[in-house]
N, C-alpha and C positions, 0 to 999 in steps of 0.2 A: 500441456500437462502429460498427456499420453496419446499415442497414436490410436485414435478412436476407430478409424476405419479398419484396422487390423485386429481389433479386440472387441468386436460386437458380440453380444449386446453390451452396451455400456449404460451406466446409470449416472445421470448428471447431478449437479449441485455440489459445490465444494465447501460451502459454509454450513456447518451443522449445529443444531441446537436440539437437545432432547434430554431424556431421563435415562440414567444408567439402570439396565435391567439384568446385566450379568457381568461378572468381573473375570479378568485373567489373573494369572498368578502374581503379577507385579502391579496390581491395580492401585491407582491413586485415589479413587473415589468410592464411597460406599454405595450400595444398592439404593436407588431412589434419588441420588444426587442429580441436580439439574445442571447440565454442563453445556459448554459450547466449544467447538473444535473445528479443525480442518478435516476434510476427507483425507484418506490415505491415497495419495496421488498415484502410487504404483499399482493400485487395484482398480481396474476399470469398472467393477461393479460395486465400488465402495461409496458412491455418491449419496446425496441426501434425499432424493426423490423416491423413497421407499420407507416402509414402516420401521425397519430395523437395519442398522449398519454397524460396522466396527470402527472404533477410533483408537488412536494411540494416546493413552492417558497422560503421557509425558508432556504432550503438546495440547493441553486442554485446560479449561478453567471453569470454576463454578460461576454460573450466571448470577451476578450480584442482585440482591433484593432491590426492587424498584426498576430493574431493567427488563423489558419485555423480551419474549423469544424473538420477535420480529426485529427489535433493535440489536439484540445480541448477534443475530445472523449477519449484521453489517460487517463484522470485524475479522473473522478468522483469516480470510485471504488478504483483504485490502489493508488491514492494520498491520499484519505481519509483513507484507511486502513493503509498506511505507516505512515502518520502523527498521526493518532489515536494511533498507537502502541507506539509512543514516547511521545505524549503530552496530553493524556487523562488518566483518572483514570482507564480505561479499559486496559491500557498499563503500561508504566513506570511512567506516571504522572509527567513528566518533565515540567517545565514552558513553556508555548506557546511562541514561538519566538517574539521578539519585544515588549513584555509586560513589565510592571514594574517589575513583578516577575522574568522574564528572565534576565533583566538587573542586578538584585541583586544576581543572581545565578551564582555559579562558574562553568560554562559550560566547561571551559578549562580543569578542573580537571577530567571530566567524561570520562569513558571508555565504549565503546559499541562494541559488535560483531554482525554482520549481517550474519547469515547462509543463503546461497542462495542469496548472494549479486548480482549475475548476473541476477536474475529474475527482472521483471519490478517493482515489489513492493520493491525489494532489492535496485535497482538503485534509486528509489525515496526516500526510507528511508535514503540512503547515502546522498542524496542532502539535505534532511530536517535536518539531523544531522549536516552537514556542515553549513547550514544556522543558526542553533541554536548556533553553536560554540563549539560542542563537540570536546574535545582535541584529543582523540584517537578513531579512527573509523576503525575497522578491518573487512574486508569483506572476507568471505569464498566463493570462486567462482572458475570458470574455469580460468586457466591462460590466455586464449585468451582474456578475458575481463578485464585484470588487469589495463591496461593503461586507459581505459575508466572510470573504477571505481575510479582510482586515480584522474582523471580530475573532477569527481563528488564530490570528497572530502575524499575518503578513504585514511587513512594514511598508512595502510598496507593491502595487499591482500595475502591471503594464499590459495594455490591450494586445491580445494575440493577433489582432488584425493590423497592427501598426507595421509600417515598412522599415522603421528605424529602431527596432527592438535592441539590437546590439549597441547602438549609440546611447540609448536611454540607460541600459544596464551599466555601461562604462561611465556614464555621467554620475551614477550612484556609487559605484565601487572602484572606479578607475581600472587599473590592470591587476587588481588584487583578488579576483574571484577564483577560488580553488574548488568549489563544489557546485555541480549542476546535476539535478535529477529530472529526467524526462519521463513523464508518466504515460504519454500518449503516442509518440511518434515511433515509426519504424523505418527501416531502409535508410535512404539518404536524408530522411526527415531529421536524423540526428545532427545534421549539419548546423542547424540553428543553435542548439544547446552547446555544442562544442565551440562554436564561434564566440560564445560569451565568456569562456574561460580565459584566464590570464595567458598572455602570449609569452611572458618572460619567466613565469613560475609554473612548476608542475601542478596540473589540476587533475581532478577526477570527475569523469562523466559516467553517471549511472543511469541505466534505462530499464523500464519495465517491459519493453518489447525489443526484439533483436534488430540490429541495423548497423550502419557504418557511415560516419561523416565523409564528406568528399575529401579527396587528397589535397585539394587546394586549401581548404580550411585547416586540415591537419598540419600542413607544411608551415603554417604560421605559428604553431605552438612550439617555439624554440625551447621553452622550459620543459617540454615533455607533457604527456597526457596518459592517463589510464582510462580505458573504456571498459565498463563492466555492465553485463546484462544480469539483472537480478531476477531470480526465481523465488517467489515468496513461499517456499516450502519450509515449515518450521524445522524439519529434520536436516535441512541443508547445512545449518550451522547450529549444532546441538546446544552448545553453551548459550548462545543467544536465544534459541528457541525456548529452552527451559526457563531462563530468566524472564523472557517476555511474558510467558503464560503465567508465571508466578506473580508478576507485578501488574500486568495490564488490568485485571479486574479491579484492583484498588484504584486505578486512575479513573475507571468508570464510576465507581462509588463516589469519588471526590468531585466528579463533574469536570475533571481536567480535559477529558476527551468528550466532545459533544457529538450527538448522533447526526446522521445525514438523512436525506429523504429516500423513501422507498415506497413501493406499492406491494400489496399482498394478493396472491392468488389463493383462493380457498380450495383445499383438497387436491388430490392427485388427478387434476383435470388435464388430460393430455392436450386437448384442443386449445385451452387457454395458455398452457406452457408453450406449445408450438407457435401460437400466435405471437407471444412475446419474443420468442427466438427469431421468428420471421421479421418482426419489426427491427430487431437488432441488425439482421442480415442486410436489410435494404437501407439502413441508416435513418430510419424514421423515428427511432426512439433512443433517448439517452437515459430512460428510466431504469431504475434498479428494481427487480422483482424478487420477492420472497414467496415461497410456496409453503403454506401451512398444511402439513400432511395430516395432523390430527391435533386435537386440543387436550 
């Protein structure tokens, strides 16, 4: 997001929920409005682990009634990243759901694979694909999460532990797969996702982490391939970002997007936050933590 080492001190937490206490000249929300938003990623001191911070009101939304602060904090980064991968020019550039373009588009004929379907971004991408009407949604994930992913909209779930993932995918879609979204792999870990794409038709591979497939696999893609690294910053694609933040809260109200699991750390407790970060660093925890700064 930014080079922390060269910009210390830095304030962490990119998913923000709070109450508007002061407005700029182009403010979208009244004083007292309860909003959720992303941190401004170009500002090292703009994170959420503090009592006051500044947001860009263009890329923010009113927290819907019935949605807790803790739930709202699930979405600003992960939901933007997953939706952007599907519906922006930085990703697959599929029509944004519920628009005239989407209604005229044959979503039912589309085929999508999500590598890392069990990640939070993967779970949200599955829900967005279902919302859009994608006909075939294949999640590569742990078998323990298969039923949940199917409830989110996955039509097929393939175990990430299987040695024949490519064969299974081609058994479902043949050589017709044009869209793969990898939420978890980096480096040459992209090789798996790229291998699943059509060899004869031009496909698009979008990743949430940087990397590159091996030359051996790329050479098989005679129809061509686009490799894209998505950064889930709302301002990266302003037209998408504005539309997303306008529409997304209504999807929460309707229950179209369902919440994911998380744990709450009470207060600005540095020891507890550092412990959570240490658990991430050594790979002992896949839990998502939210810090409740104040009530």
